N, C-alpha and C positions, 0 to 999 in steps of 0.2 A: 168090621172096622176098616179093613183095606178098601172095601167097596165105597165106603163113605169118603175116605181120603182121596180115592181116585175121582169120585164125583166132584168133590170140592176143588181138586186140582183142575179138573176139566172145566168147571165153571169159571175158575180164576183165569185160565188160559183163554177161554171164550171172551171174557170181559176185556182182557188185554187186546185180543184181536179186534174186537169191536171198537175199542178206544183208538187203536192204531189206524183202523179204517176211517174212523171219523176224523182223526187228525189229518190223514192223507187227503181226504175229501175237502177238508177246510183249506188246506194248503193249495190244492188244485183250483178251488174256487177263487182264492185270492190271486193266483197266478192268471187265471182267465179274466178276472175282473180288472187286473192290472193291464192286460192286453187290450181290453175294451177301452180303458182310460187312455192308453197310449194311442189307440186308433183315432180317438177324438182330438188328439194333440194337433194334427194337421189342420183341422177345422179352426181351432183356436188361433193358430199361427196365421192362417189365411185371413181371419176376421181382424186380427190386430194390424196386419199389413194393410188391409183394406181401409181401416179406420185412419191410419196414418196418412196414406196417400189420398184417401177420400177427403180428408179435412183440407188438405192443400188444394185439391181440385175445387172444392166448394168455395174456398176463399177466392180463388181466381174467378169462378163463375159469378159469385156474389159481387165482386168488385166491378165486373163488366155490367151487371144489372144495375148496380148503384150509379155508375158513371152515366149509363143510358138514361136513367130516371132523372138524374141531376141535369142532364143536357136538355131535357124536355122533349126529346125527339122519340117519343114512344109510339105514336100513331103511324101505322103503315110501315114500321121498321121490322122487316122479317127477321133480321139478325137478333134484335133485342127480344122479340117475342120468343124466338127459338131458344136463345140462351136462358131466358126466364123459365121456360118449360123444362129444359134440361136441368136447370138448377133445382127446381122444385122436386122433380123425379129423383134426382141424385140425393137430395136431402132426405127423402123418404128411405132410399136404399141405405144411406149412411146410418140413419137411426135404427134400421133393421139390423145392420151389422153390429151395432152396439148391443141391441137386444139379444141377438143370437149369441154373442160372446158371453153376455151375462147368464143366459140360459145354460150354456155349456159349462160355465164355471160353477154353477149351482148344483150340478149333478154330483151326487155323492156315490161313488162307485163301491163304497164299503157297505152301502145299505142293502135293502131288499131288492132282489132281482126284478120283481114285478114293477116296483117303483122306478127303478132305473130305466126299464124298458118304456114305461109310460112317458117319462121325461124325454127320452130319445125320440120317441114317436112324435111327441108334441113339437120338438125341435125340427124334426124332419118335415112335418107339415108346414111349419112356419117358413122354412127355407124354400119350399116349393112355391108358396104364395109370394114370397119376396122376389123370386126369380122373374115372375110375371111382370113386375114393375120395370125391370131392366129393359125389356123389349119396348116399353111405351115411349122411350126417348128416341128410338131409331128414326122416325119420320122427321124429327126436328133437326137432326144432323144434316139432312138433305136440303134444308132451307136456310142454313146459316149464311151462305154467300149471296142470298138474294137481297135486293133493295127496291123499295117502292118507286124510286126515281127512274128505274129502267125496266123493272119486271112487274107486270107483263107488257106494259105499254110500249116500251122501246125494244123489247126482245123480239127476235125473228121467230117465225113459226116453228122451225126445227128446234130452236132452243127451248121454246115453251113445251113442245111435245116431249123432248128428252127429260126436261125437269119434271113434268107430270108423271112420266113413266118411272123415273127414279123414286120420286116421293111416294107414288102409289105402291111401288114394290116394297119400299121400306115399311109402309103402312100395313101392307098385307102380311109381312113377316111379323110385325108387332101384334097384329090380330091373331096370327097363328100361335104365337107364344102364349098370349093370354088365354086362348081357347084350349091349347094342348097341355099346358103346364098345370096339370091336376094330378092328385095322388093316384087316381085310377089309370093314368097313362105313364106312370113312372118306369114301367118295364119296356116301353117302346124304345127301340134302339137309339134313334136320334134324340128323343126327349131325355132318355137316360144319360146319354153322353153330355148333353148340355147341362143337365141337372148336376152332374158330377163336378162341373166347374164351380158350382155354388157350395161345394162341401158336403153334398148329400152322400157321396160314396163313403166318406169317413164315418158318417152316422150309421150307414148300412153295415160297415165293417164292425163297428162297435156292437151293433145289434146281433150280428152273426156270432161274435165272440160270446155274447151273453147266452146264446142258445146252447152253448157247450155246458154252461152251468145248469141249465134246465135238464140237459141230458144226464148230467151227473146226479141230479136230484131224483130223476126217474130210475136210474140204475141202482141208486142206493135206497 
């Protein structure tokens, strides 16, 4: 009888210990998941700020394009062509900011870890693709000051050479960004630093926090 009582007591204590361990694991998972959600907060704040200031910038660029079109002086106008290209590229970036904000808000950090990771990875890849568009506008900033009335016809040779060097340099940087900004290059030092400006480091931090939950699952 005593042996049966001891066995029953042992089983009861064992169940309590398992229950306590399960509860502690659940609490730890919730804490880690909360850290991952907090890590992504910086990205959300950045995208909201970008949307606010980006909308103002687009209004200014759109007004310049509108005035240019209304004036009918579109042909041979370097400034107007440049502003139009910058406007269209920034419109794409602006829409991406909205899309990325929506994607980040849709992530439910109380759900399954695998699902959260899949959403974060999808967001990360989308951010990388979006950064490539930012570089495309660089060459057009180097031609804003030009006008067909004096360039290249009235410009001196030195001025033409300098302008070509600057524009070609900006174009080379734009091509480098388009070519280099790919997921497989995300660990390269320069690329990684530039990508961090787009909010990718916040996504990576959230993914890192989620790895702790995986480790807990393996341990238990």
